[in-house]
N, C-alpha and C positions, 0 to 999 in steps of 0.2 A: 167285774177281773181283769178286764183288756187293757187299761191306761198304760199308756209307758211310760219309763220317767225318764227325763231327758235330765242328761249330768251337764248341768251351766260350767261352761269353761269359767278357769281358774283367774283371766282377764277379768273378770268380773266380781273378783274375789272385796274390792274397796269399795262396791254399791251394795254388794248383799251383805258386808258386812255394817255398812251405814241405815241400812232397810234394818236389821234389828236391833241396831242402838238407839234408832228412831222407836221402840216400840219396848216402851217400859213392863208392862206388865210379859213379854215374853222375855226380858231381862230378870228381873224378878222372879219367875219359875226356874230361869236357869241357875241362878244364884243359891236358889233353896237346893234345887235334887242336889245341881255338887257340893253343897254345904251336908245334906245328910251324906252321902258320898264320902268324904272326907274323914267324917262323924265314924263312918260303920267301919270302913280303915282301920283308923285310931285303934280300936275296941278291940281289934283283931290281933293287934300289935303292940300291946301295954309295953313287954320288957325288951326297950328295945337295942340291947345285946341278944338276944336271941330274934331280932329280926333283920339284923347287920351279919350274924351268922346268916343265917337263908338267902339275905341276898348273895351274900356270897360265894355259898356254893350253890346258889342256881344260877350265880352270871359263870360259874368256872364249868357246870354240865353245861351251857348252851356253849360255848366257846370251843372248847371238846369237841361238844357234835359236830360246830364248822368243821372245826378242823380237819375230823373224819369225814366229813360230808359224804364226798363221792364213794369211800368204802363201807360205808351205811345204808345208800342210797337201796345199792346192789345186793348187800343183805338185805335189806329189806323188800325186797323184788323178789329175793328167791325164796323167802321164807313164807310172804305171800303167799306166791303162787304154789309152791307144798303144801299150801291148806286151802287151794280151791279158788282162790282172789287174783279175779284177772288184772294188774296193772299196765297204766297206760299212763307216756308219757309226751305230755304239750305244753310246747314253748312260746305258743300264744293262748290268751285268750277266743280267739279264733280259732283253733285248735280244738281246745278245749271242748268250746263248745260243740264244732265237729264231733267228738266223740261221743259226746251225751248223747246228740243225736241220733251217731250211727246208731248208738246201743239201743232210741228209743224207739226207731223206725224197725230194725233188727225184731225186735219182743213188740209191736205193734200197739204201743203205752198212745194213751188221749190225755192221758191226766198223770202227773209228779207231784207229789208231796213232798215239801218242803221244808227240813231240820234247819236250825240256823245254821249260817256260814258265809263267810264275809268274803273269802275269795270266788262261792258265785256275786255274790252282788259287785265283783272287784271284777270278773267277766262279761258282765250284764246278760245273766244266764234265762232270767228272767224271760228278758228281751226277745232275745237269741231262740229259745223253743216256742212263745208267743208265733211269734214270724213262720214258721215250722207247722201250725194247729197244734201247737200243743201247750195244753196249760199247766203251768209250773202255780203249785199254790202253796204260799208260807203258813209253816204251824205254828209258830214261834210269837206267841201270843206277841210281840211285839210288832214283829214282821206282818205279821196278819194287819196288824193296825194301817203300817207305814203303807203296806201295797194297797187295801182298801182307800188308802188319802192318797193313790197316786203318788207320792214321797217316796224319797229315800230314806232312807237310815239316818239317825242324824248321831247318833252314839255307836259305838260299835259292841259296848254290851248289853246296851238298856237302846233299842233303835226310835222310840217312839216318844225318849225323855221330855222332847220338848212338846209335845203332846197334855194339853187339861184333860182334869174328867169330862168335865163338859162337850168339850172339841169329841174325844173319842163316844160320849154320851150321842152325838147329833149326829158325829162319821156314823153310827148304828142306824140310827133312824131313818138317815137317805140313804148307804147302800144295802143292810141287813133286809132281807123282806121280813115282811111281818113282823119287823122289831117295833116298839115302842119306844119314844125319848125315855131314856131312867140315867140316874144319877149316880144311882146306885152302885158301886163297884164291884160288889160280889156278883150283879143280877150281871154288869156287862160282863165280865169273863165268863159265864156260865151261857150266855151267848153265846161268845166266838168257841168256848167248849164244845156247841153244841150242833155250829161249826165246820167245827174242825175234823170233827170225829166220821160224821159222812165220806170227810173229802179222804180220811186213814183208810174205809172199805171198798173205797171208790179206785184211787190211785195202783196206777199198773208199778210206778215206782217211784222208792222212794230216794231221797238226795241227801245228802247232811256235808257236813264240816268233818273235820279233823283238828282233834285242839294239841296232840301229839304221836308220831308210827312209829314203836319199838324195834327195833329191827334186829335184834337177837330173837324176837314168840316171833315175826310177822304179825302184830295187835295193831288195830285202830284203836284209842281210848277219845272219848265224848264226852266233855261234859258239860251238864245242862240240870235243869229246875222244873220243866213243867211236864216231862215226860212224852213229849212228843217226839221229840231226838230217837229215844227207844222204843214208839211206833215206827216212826220212820224205817228206821232201819231193822224191822224185823215183820212187819204186816207187810208191804208189797210184796211182788214175787223178785223184784230185781232193787237190788242196794248200791246207788252211788254212792261215792264220798270222791272228794275233791279238798284239794287240800296244796299248800305253799311248800315249795322241796326242802324247806329249810325246817320243818317240822318235827321230822324226825330225830331221837334220842338211841341209844346203843343197845339200854339195858331197863328193864322193868323194874330195876331197884332206880334210876334217875326219875322217875316220874312221880313219889311220893312230896320231895322237896316244889318240885315244878307244880303240881298241883294245890299244896298249900301254899305256893307264893299266888297261882292263877288265881283260888276264888276268896284268898281273905284281899287281894289286892283291887277284885275285879267291886264283888260283891259285899266283901264282909264279915261272910260266909266262910266257916271252919273250912266244911265242905260244902257242897252242891248236893242238891237234892238225887240226883242219880249221874252215875259214872260209870261209863259206858263202855265194854274192852271187845271188843270185835278181832275174828281172828279167821270169818271163813263163813262161806254157804251154808244151811241149814242142814248135817246130817241125818242118815236116814235112821238114826233112835233118838233123836231130836223133833218135839212138839211145832216148834215156831223159829220163826228166822225166814231170809232170803231163798230165795234158789240161785240167786246168780250174785256176787259180791264184785263190785270193781272199785277201782282205786284209781283217780287224774291227781297224778304228779305235776304241777305247775310250774312252769319256768316265769313266762312275764317280766324279766328285767332281774329277777335275781340273781343269776348268774353274772352277771354284767355287775352287782351290787357285790357275791361274791370273789372277786378277783380283785378290786382294793381294800388294801389292808383297812381304811379309815373305816370307811363303809357296809365290811362285812357286819360288823358293830351290829348295824338294822337291822338283819337278819336273825338276831341273839331275841327280839320280841316274841311273846308268849301271848298279845294282843289281849292286855287285860281290862287298860284303860283307863289306869288308874292317873298315865302324864293327862287324858285329857281333862280329870277330875281336881287336878289339882293347878289346872292352866290358868292364868288370871282370863289368858284372849281368850280360850274356848269358852271358858262362865262366861263370858261377854257376847259374843257371839254366835255359841252353839256349831253344830256342825257342817249343817247346810249353807253355812254363810263356805266353805272351806270350796265345796267343788266338787269334792274329789272321794272317792270311796271312806281312804280311811283320814279321818278329820284331824282335828289338833296335833300336836309337838308329833306323835308318833307317822303323823300321815306328811306333816311335810318331809321328812326326811324317807319315806318309804316311796311317797310318790313319785320323784325327779325317775328314781328306778324304774319304776309302770308306765309313767306316759311322760318320763322325759324333761329334762330342768326346764324347758321352754316352756311350755306352759302350767308349768306349776313352783317357778319359780316364786313368783309372790308369797309361797305361804313360808317359806324362809325368812322372810322378815316381818310374819306375823309372830311376832316371838319379844317379850320382855327381857328375854338372854337371865330371867330371874334365875333361874336353879333348879326352882321346887321341881321341873319334870325327874332334873337325874337323882331328884334326891327322894323321888320317891319310885321308882321304875323298880323291878324286882329283880332286874335282870344284870342291873347299871348297865345301860346304854348310855355315853356321852352324847345326850342329846343335843347339848347346845352348843357341842363341839363342831357337832356333825351339821346346826342349822350354819353355823358361822362357816364351814367350811360350806356350805351351798351356798351361799349370799357372797361368798369372795367368785369360788366358780361360776356364777353367776353372771359377773362383769368382766372376768377374762378374758383377754383376746382369744377367741378360738382357733388360734392356731401355734398360742400354749402350751409347754407343759403342765398347766392348773386345769388343761381342759377337757376334761376323759371325760363324761356327763353328752350325752343327746342332749341339747342346745343350748349345752354349753355358751356363755357370753348372749346369750340374751338379751340381759337386760345392760348389758357394757354400750352406754353412751357418747359419742363423741364428744359432747360438752361439756358431760360430766367428767372423763377422763378427760381433759384439756385442763380444767377445772383445779384436778389436783395434781395433776403438772404440775403448774404453777404453785400452787401451795407446794409442794414438796420442794422447788426451785428455793421459795423464801425461807421456808422455814431450815433448810440447811446449809446459810450464808447469812451466816451473821449481819454484813449492811445489808443489803439485801430485807433480813425481819427487819432491824433496826426500822428500816425507811417507811416500811407497810405498817410498821405498827405507830410510827409520827404519821403517817395519814390518816389512818382508818379513826386514831382519837381524833385529831383534829377536824374531818370530816364527818361525824358521827350523826350531823342533821339531816348528813346522806342517806342515813339508812331505810331504804324502805318498809313500811308498813307492813308491806303481805312478802310474805317470807315462805310458800309455798307449805308443805305439808304442817313446818311447825307453826303458824299462826292459826291451825283451824282450833288449834286446842289450848298455846297459847302467847305469851302479848311474845314481840318483834324481841327479836338480838340487838342491842345496842351494844357500840363500843364504849369504856370508861371515857370519861373526859380526860382520865391523866392514862399512862402508863404507869404498870410496877416500877417501871427502872425513873419517870421520873418522880414518882411517890417516893421513893427510897433517895433519892435525890433532893429534896426539900428537908429530909428528916435530918433533924441538926446533929450535930457530928458527938 
């Protein structure tokens, strides 16, 4: 379990995408998985009127929560503290890891058992603990599989969706002592359970994510299907929860609509098997639970998004993964091609806050802008509008008012800018346009056969032999 996962720079996005596109078996697996998840979601939202009403309600709750975010965060901290939960604030991934490491060293922890947490992936938690000599072990079955393989999750809900049962069978046979090769799915699950149960008993700390944090009651809500989340938060003596600043809602009554949208959009379930509500450490009259509970609230670029009226909507996300499941690009290349913790459409719009636009701008162009992500987003994030905004900002002049994100203008090219400047001049002056179109139609034989990315999968663009105005002139009166 000591393998270090290397996150590839997004500059290699095109090359990684081509590798997947050249792998018919992997493309077939992803297509089948996405079709299955789409069908599961449709079966849960047969009544379109109910769906749209629920989406609007969910969107309103998230917008209201974000509009009152500073107040709700203070209220959450106050109520959690009153319940005995220790609240920590982290501006960067390094600070979040340092806080967790400080807790681990104070209690002399050697092993940490983890429930599913994308924020822990975001901050590189496992690697940070490994460097400090502490084992961080994944207990979610999908996360356990990718950790065993030394890979990053390829989907925010189903981390090992890119793996076939044959690959998992071989992985278990190679990496789990005493295991022989078997493709029996039930047997593979039992193998994982046997390993994980020992880890729960041995762990000094349990780490979890947070789906929603309720300010008025000081409650951390965590949904899952395998029971590992409940084990992580009750068996070890110390529980550390980590989440982004945006996950807070004001009232307990705000949870049911959001949970209904989350579970039905993510896995096609009316409700997950486990819904955990955590409000503090074990009390004197309780038989189980941790002696300490800590909450780490992470910024990591979220306040930058919060300060921007348009980018603020990215913080509405409830991490259901529906946009990925319906994205024609993600369905063909999978999550690893993106090279970021959050892949797919949502990853393309949240990663610039966390990593800067300079290293993530190619992801904004990995979209057909078909709008499928907008149609299925349960909280109505205008993803395609934000993608267009990021494309423009990636090519903006660094000193312009459009350059607001770290790395703005990274994709700007002097040559391309000059070409568009000439284009603008030609198309804004009638005389120049007539002259240019005349030369293009007469010189069509000089059109290059190789036209960059366009001709990798399309025929070359060649001007028509006659302009429209010439054709109209030839028409009889």
